[in-house]
C-alpha positions in Angstrom: -24.6 -78.5 -10.8 -25.7 -77.2 -14.2 -25.7 -73.5 -15.0 -29.4 -72.5 -15.6 -29.1 -68.7 -16.2 -27.5 -65.4 -15.3 -28.4 -61.9 -14.2 -26.6 -58.8 -15.4 -27.0 -55.1 -14.3 -29.2 -52.8 -16.3 -29.9 -49.1 -16.1 -30.9 -47.3 -13.0 -30.3 -50.2 -10.6 -32.3 -52.8 -12.5 -31.1 -56.4 -13.0 -31.8 -58.3 -16.2 -32.3 -62.1 -16.0 -31.5 -64.6 -18.8 -31.9 -68.3 -19.2 -29.0 -70.7 -20.1 -29.5 -69.9 -23.8 -29.1 -66.1 -23.2 -32.8 -65.3 -23.7 -34.1 -62.5 -21.4 -36.6 -64.1 -19.0 -37.4 -61.0 -16.9 -35.9 -58.1 -14.8 -35.9 -56.7 -11.3 -36.1 -53.1 -10.2 -35.2 -51.6 -6.8 -38.0 -51.4 -4.3 -38.4 -49.7 -0.9 -36.0 -50.4 2.0 -33.5 -52.5 0.0 -36.1 -54.8 -1.6 -36.5 -55.7 -5.3 -39.6 -56.0 -7.4 -39.5 -58.9 -10.0 -41.1 -58.9 -13.5 -41.4 -61.4 -16.3 -40.2 -60.7 -19.9 -43.6 -59.1 -20.7 -43.4 -56.7 -17.8 -45.9 -58.4 -15.5 -45.0 -58.3 -11.8 -44.3 -61.8 -10.6 -43.1 -61.1 -7.0 -40.8 -59.2 -4.8 -37.9 -59.8 -2.3 -37.2 -58.0 1.0 -34.3 -58.1 3.3 -34.7 -60.6 6.1 -34.5 -59.7 9.8 -31.3 -61.7 10.4 -29.8 -61.0 6.9 -30.5 -62.7 3.6 -33.5 -62.0 1.4 -37.1 -63.3 1.7 -38.8 -64.0 -1.6 -42.6 -63.6 -2.2 -44.9 -64.3 -5.2 -47.2 -61.7 -6.8 -49.9 -62.5 -4.1 -47.5 -61.9 -1.2 -47.0 -65.6 -0.2 -43.5 -66.4 0.9 -41.9 -68.8 -1.7 -38.3 -68.9 -0.5 -35.2 -67.3 1.0 -31.6 -66.6 0.0 -28.6 -66.5 2.4 -25.0 -65.5 1.9 -22.7 -68.5 1.2 -18.9 -68.8 1.0 -16.6 -66.7 -1.2 -19.4 -64.2 -2.1 -21.9 -66.9 -3.3 -25.6 -66.9 -2.4 -27.6 -70.1 -1.5 -31.3 -70.3 -2.4 -33.9 -72.3 -0.4 -37.6 -73.0 -1.0 -40.3 -72.1 1.6 -39.7 -75.4 3.4 -36.0 -74.7 3.8 -34.7 -77.1 1.2 -31.8 -75.9 -0.9 -32.8 -75.3 -4.5 -29.6 -73.8 -5.9 -26.8 -71.2 -5.6 -25.5 -68.2 -7.4 -21.9 -67.1 -7.8 -20.6 -63.6 -8.8 -19.9 -63.2 -12.5 -16.4 -62.6 -13.9 -17.0 -58.9 -14.5 -20.4 -58.2 -13.0 -23.7 -59.8 -12.3 -24.4 -63.4 -11.2 -24.3 -66.9 -12.6 -27.1 -69.2 -11.3 -26.8 -73.0 -10.8 -29.3 -75.8 -9.9 
């Protein structure tokens, strides 16, 4: 699996997202009730994520349509799935902080 980006903590609970070349592609800010709001590099809202009823996170686009889900994996990793339940990738905790993302 190829590494396709990373996410690192920012200020005030934000998370900055980068592509595999280290260019910032967007950021996420804390939302209500444990959710996150997601923005592109230009500050336009592109979606949000909310905690699932049985754990994990449900992901939605800017129009509120469910586009996927993330569930806890082994050894602190997170597995990502599309809206049809097909695995699209996984993320592992970074060495010091943040996450590394893989296809």
